[in-house]
Structures are given as structure tokens and as C-alpha cells.
C-alpha positions as CSV (number, residue, x, y, z in Angstrom):
1,M,-11.9,-15.9,19.3
2,I,-14.7,-17.9,20.9
3,G,-14.8,-15.5,23.8
4,L,-15.3,-12.6,21.5
5,L,-18.1,-14.3,19.7
6,A,-19.8,-15.2,23.0
7,K,-19.7,-11.6,24.1
8,L,-21.1,-10.3,20.8
9,I,-24.0,-12.7,20.9
10,E,-24.7,-12.0,24.6
11,R,-25.1,-8.3,23.8
12,V,-27.6,-9.1,21.1
13,H,-29.4,-11.9,22.9
14,P,-28.8,-11.9,26.7
15,P,-28.4,-15.5,28.0
16,A,-30.7,-17.3,30.3
17,T,-29.4,-18.4,33.7
18,Q,-27.3,-21.2,32.2
19,P,-25.2,-20.8,29.0
20,D,-26.6,-22.5,25.9
21,S,-24.4,-25.5,25.0
22,R,-25.6,-25.3,21.4
23,F,-24.2,-21.8,21.1
24,L,-20.9,-22.8,22.6
25,A,-20.7,-25.7,20.2
26,F,-21.5,-23.4,17.3
27,A,-18.9,-20.8,18.3
28,R,-16.3,-23.5,18.8
29,G,-17.0,-25.0,15.3
30,L,-17.0,-21.5,13.7
31,A,-13.6,-20.7,15.2
32,L,-12.1,-24.1,14.3
33,G,-13.5,-23.8,10.7
34,A,-12.0,-20.3,10.4
35,L,-8.6,-21.5,11.5
36,A,-8.7,-24.5,9.2
37,G,-9.7,-22.3,6.3
38,A,-6.9,-19.9,7.0
39,A,-4.4,-22.7,7.2
40,I,-5.5,-24.1,3.8
41,A,-5.5,-20.7,2.2
42,G,-2.1,-19.9,3.6
43,S,-0.7,-23.2,2.4
44,S,-2.1,-22.6,-1.1
45,I,-0.6,-19.1,-1.2
46,W,2.7,-20.4,0.0
47,K,2.8,-23.2,-2.6
48,R,1.9,-20.7,-5.4
49,N,4.6,-18.3,-4.3
50,R,7.3,-21.0,-4.1
51,S,6.3,-22.3,-7.5
52,A,6.6,-18.9,-9.0
53,E,10.0,-18.4,-7.5
54,T,11.2,-21.7,-8.9
55,R,10.0,-20.8,-12.4
56,R,11.7,-17.4,-12.2
57,G,14.9,-19.1,-11.0
58,S,15.0,-21.6,-13.8
59,R,14.3,-18.9,-16.5
60,G,17.1,-16.8,-15.1
61,G,19.5,-19.6,-15.4
62,D,18.5,-20.2,-19.1
63,E,18.8,-16.5,-20.0
64,A,22.3,-16.3,-18.4
65,R,23.5,-19.0,-20.8
66,D,22.3,-17.2,-23.9
């Protein structure tokens, strides 16, 4: 992920003789932030899905007794 970002920005703004450490720090932070956000979103979706399955299962049990 970081490598792809580096290549993209190098095409737009060719680097000087030495790589810019600020850019590398930015790209690393961006990639880590994206991974953390995806993990949080996935956890939330998983929790919501499991909660819905539990509610459906308890309703099904009540309807079977009627």
C-alpha cells in the first residue's frame, strides 16, 4: 500500500536526490489509518450482523411455541 502511494506521488512530483522523510511518514500514517478504519468498520458490521442473527433466532423460537 505504501509503495503504491509512493509511486503515485513520484509520478506527480518527481523526488529530489533523497526521498522525503515527511512523505514517507505521511504515506505510512495514511496506510495505518486506513487499516485501522477498516478494522473498526468490519468489527461494527460483524457485531450488527451477529446481533440481527440472535434476534431472528429468538423470534423463531417464540413463534414455534405458538
